N, C-alpha and C positions, 0 to 999 in steps of 0.2 A: 504493500500500500504506500510505502514511501521509498524514496531514492536511497541509494547506498549512502551511508552516513560517514562524515569526516569528523573524527574525534580530535579533541585537543589533547596534547601531551600534558600530563601532570607529573610533578616531581614525585619520586617514590618515597622520599624520606623527609619531606617538609609538610607538616600536617597541622591540624587545628591545635591551638593552645589549650592547655588544661583548663577546664571549666569548673563550675561549682561542684564540689564533691558531695554535697548533701542531697539526698533524695527528697522529692517533694512530699509534703505531708498531706496534700489534698488528694482527692480522688479524681481530679480533672485530668482529661487526656490532653496531650499536646498535638496540635495539627499544624503542619506547615505545607502550604501549597507552593509548588515551584512554578510560578507563572511569569516571573520577571527575569529574563536573561540578564546576565551581568557582563558578558564579554562584548567586545565590539561587534556591531551588527554584521559585518562581513565575515565574522568567524563563527556565527551561530547557525545551527541547523534550524530551519523553519519548524515551528511548533506543529505537532500532530494532535490528533484527538485521543491518543493513547494516554492512559493514566496508570501509574505503577504505585502500589501501596507498599511501603516498607514498614514492617512492624518489629520493633526491638523488644527485648525482654522487659525493659524498663527505661524510662526517660530520666534525664537530668543527672547522669553520671558521666565523667569525662570520656569513657570508652564509647558509649553510644552517641554522645555529642559529636565525636569525631566521625563516626559512621554517618551521622546525619549530614554533616558538612560535605562528605564525599558523595553521598547520594544526591544532594541538591546540585552539586557541581556537575555531576553526570547528567542530570536532567536538563540543565542549561545547555551543556555541550551537545547532547543528543537530540534535543528538541522534543522531549516528552515531559508530561506533567508528573510530578512526584509528590505523593503524600507521605509524610513521615509521622506516624501516629503510634503511640504505645502507652502502656499502663504506668501509673505512678509508683506501683510496687511490682515486683517480679511475681506475677500471678497469672496462671493459665486461664482462669475464669474471666479475667478482664480482657485477655487477648481474644477469647472466644466472643465476647460482647462486641469488641471492635470489628472483628471479621464479619460477624453477623450483620452489623450496620452497613458494612461495605456491600454485602450481598443484597440486602433489602433495598438499599438506595441505588443499586445498579450503577455505581460510579467508577469502578476500576476494571482494568483489563488483566492485571497481574497482581497477585498477593504474594509478597516475599516476607516470610516470618522467621524470626529467631525464637524457637519454641521454648517456653518455660516447662513444658512437659511433653514427652515424645508420643504419648498415647491419647491424652484427653483432647488434643486439638484435631485429631484425625477426622472425627465425624463432621465438624464444621468445615474443614478443608475439603472434604469430599462433597459437601453441599455446595461449596464455592465452585468446584470443578463441574458439578452438574448444572450450574448456572453460567457455564461458558467462561469462567474466570480461570486463567492459568495460575498454578500454584507451585512455588518453589520454597525451599528453606535456605537459610544462611546462618552462620555462627553456631546455631544449635538445631539439630535435626529432629524430625518426627519419624514415626514408622514410615517405611518406604511408600506404603499405599496412600499416604496423605499428601504426597507432592511428586513432582516430575524429577527433580534432582536436588542435591544438597550442595551448597557452596561452603566448603570448609576453608579455614584460613591456612592451616598447615596439616601435614600428616599427623594424626593424633598419637600414634606410637612414638614418632620422632620427638614430638613436643613433650609428652609425658616423661619419657626416659631422660630427656635433656633437663627438665625441671629437677628431677631427682639428682642428676649429676651436679647441677649447680649448687645444690645444698650440700651434697656429700663433699665436694671439693672445698667447701668453706667451713666444715666442721671436722676435718681430719678423718672423714669416713667412719665416724663412730658417734654414739650417743642417741638420746631421745629426740624425737621431732614430732611436730604436729602439722596438720594440714587445715587451712581455712578455705573451704569451698564456697560456692554461691548457694544455689538452690539444690537440694538433694535430688530433685526430679530432672534437672537439666542433663540431657543426654551427652552433650559435649564435655561437661565437667566430669561426669561419671566415667567417660572414656579416658580422659586424661588421668583421673584418679587410678584407674586400673593399671595404666602403664607406669605411673609413678611408683606404685607399690610393687609391681613386678620387677622394675629396675632395682629397687632397694633389696628385694628378696634374692635376686640373682647375683648382685654385684656388691652389696654393702651389708653383709651379715652382722656387722657390729652395730648397726643402726636399728632403732626400734621406733615404730610408729605408735604413739600413745593416745592420739585422739584425732578424729576428723570432725570439724565443727562447721555447720552451715550458717552462712551470714545472710542468705536470701538477697544478696547484692545490695544490702542496706549498709551504708557507711557507719551509721550510729551503732547498729548491731555488731558490725565487724569490730569496731573499737572496743565494745564491751567484751566480746568474745576473746579478743587478743589479751586484754588485761586478765581475764579469768584463766586463760592458758598459763600465763606467767605465774599466777598465784597458785594454781593447782598442780603444776608440774615444776617443782623446784630444780630438777636436773635437766630441764629442757635445753637443748643445744641449737635448735633451729625451727623455723616455721616456713612452710611453703604456702603461698597464697595462690590458688589456681583460678581465682576470678579477680577482676580488676580492683575491687574495693579492699581485698585482703591485705596486700603488701603495705599500702599506706597506713592502714589501721595497726598492723603488726609493728611496723617501724616506729610509729608514734608511741605505742605502748612500751616497746623496748627502750626507746629514748627516755621516756619519763621514768622508767624503772632504773635508769643508770646502767643498763646492761648492753649498751652498744659495743659490739665486738665480742661479747660473751655469748649472745644468742644471735645466730645468723638469720637474716630475712631474705628470702628469694621469692620469685613467682612472677605472675602475669600482671603488668600494669603499664600505663603510659609513663614516659620518662619525666614529663613536667611535674606531676604530683610527687614523684620520687626523687627529684633532683637533689634537694638538700639532705634527704635521708641517706642517699648514696654517698654524698660528700662527707657527712659527719660520722659515717660508719654504722648508722642504725639499720641500714640495709646493705647487702653486698652485690647482688646481681638481680636485675629485673629483665624479663623477657617479654617480647610482644612482637606482633606484626604491625602493619599499618592499618588501623581501623578506618582511616579515611579512604584508603585504597579498597578496603572491603566494601564500603558503601558504594563506591564508584563501580566496582565490579558487579555488585548485585543489581544495580540499575542497568548496566550495560547488557548483562546476560538476560535480564527481564525484557529489555527492549528487543533483544535478538529473538527470543522465543515468540513474542507477539507478532513479529514480522516473519516468522517461519524458519528460524535457524536455531538448532540445538547446539550446546557446547561440545567440543571434541578435544582430544588429547593434543597438546602442543599448539593449541590455538593461540594466536597472537591477539590480545585485546588492547587496542590503542589506549594509552593512558594507564595501563596496568602491567602489561608484559605477557609472557606465555603462561598459560594455565596447564595443569595436568588433570587427567581424568582417571579415576579408579572406579570402574563400574559406573554407578550413577552419582558419584561424588566428585565435584570439582575441588582441586587443591590450588589455592592462590599462590603460595610461595613458601619461603623459609622464614623462621623466626629470627628476630634480632635481639642480641643481648646488650643491655645498657649497664655500664659501671660508672664509678666516679671519674674514670679517665675519659670516657667518651660521651657522657650524658649531655654535656653542653652543645654537642653537635646536632641535637634533635630538639624539635619544638612542636610537641603535640601532647 
């Protein structure tokens, strides 16, 4: 229905600045319509009638703020309307409500969701498909019958094993450690947890996992949990945060307890919220991919499927790079490690 698109190149490693770390206390949803192009007119694809809905797990945390920026930029570049709308807390019931509204209002061509639960969203996603809406997942998957394909940031085994390695290297490969996850129901977090534990069992027998605590991607709850971990486990040597609110909360708790350097903090987070913690020794290594690029890729592939093109292995996506395919899973790229030596090179 539209001509071949010319995408703008975006930088791979310069992204959105860290935004407010505090989750919204209201139950209102956030909606952004991407109707106003920001690039020069001669560089913008003419707008189409296509509308792509991007649904994150939760709004108002830096990680998903960065995804939002990338999604909006892609919408401007590709000439499609983008709605970025998510719940104020990481809750699958609220995601179902949002999706049902899209279906009833007949306002979108594609729904792309980061699922808070891999099973409970499937019926509403099937309903969307029955109403001629294309459905994909990104960041966190559903069961395969709920979508066409899943956009993953990195290979989950590679990431989980690497997170365990970064902790082990910073605690001398021995001692007690804890994991701060997001929601217990999130499929991507559970997959990473599996590989973290498998790597420890296979390669670090002198280390012991003492607790896995769920923060529900709430910064306040994460901070409370981090302080509890320090109080309840006096021999704790390290904490892995496998969702983005975990490492900042853990580092703050370690810093306040005067245990910087004694308890290692590693995990997944954006570099900006972790900059000072890395520099003062309250955290050691932070790992992530580009969330902005993930948002851009999600809109680009959504636009491709609505115009008749499915992703394939080694496909070059302008503004993103080459993607890989494993069965029905897209893999965007490789993770990046941030330390006190290189953290100032990144801004997101």
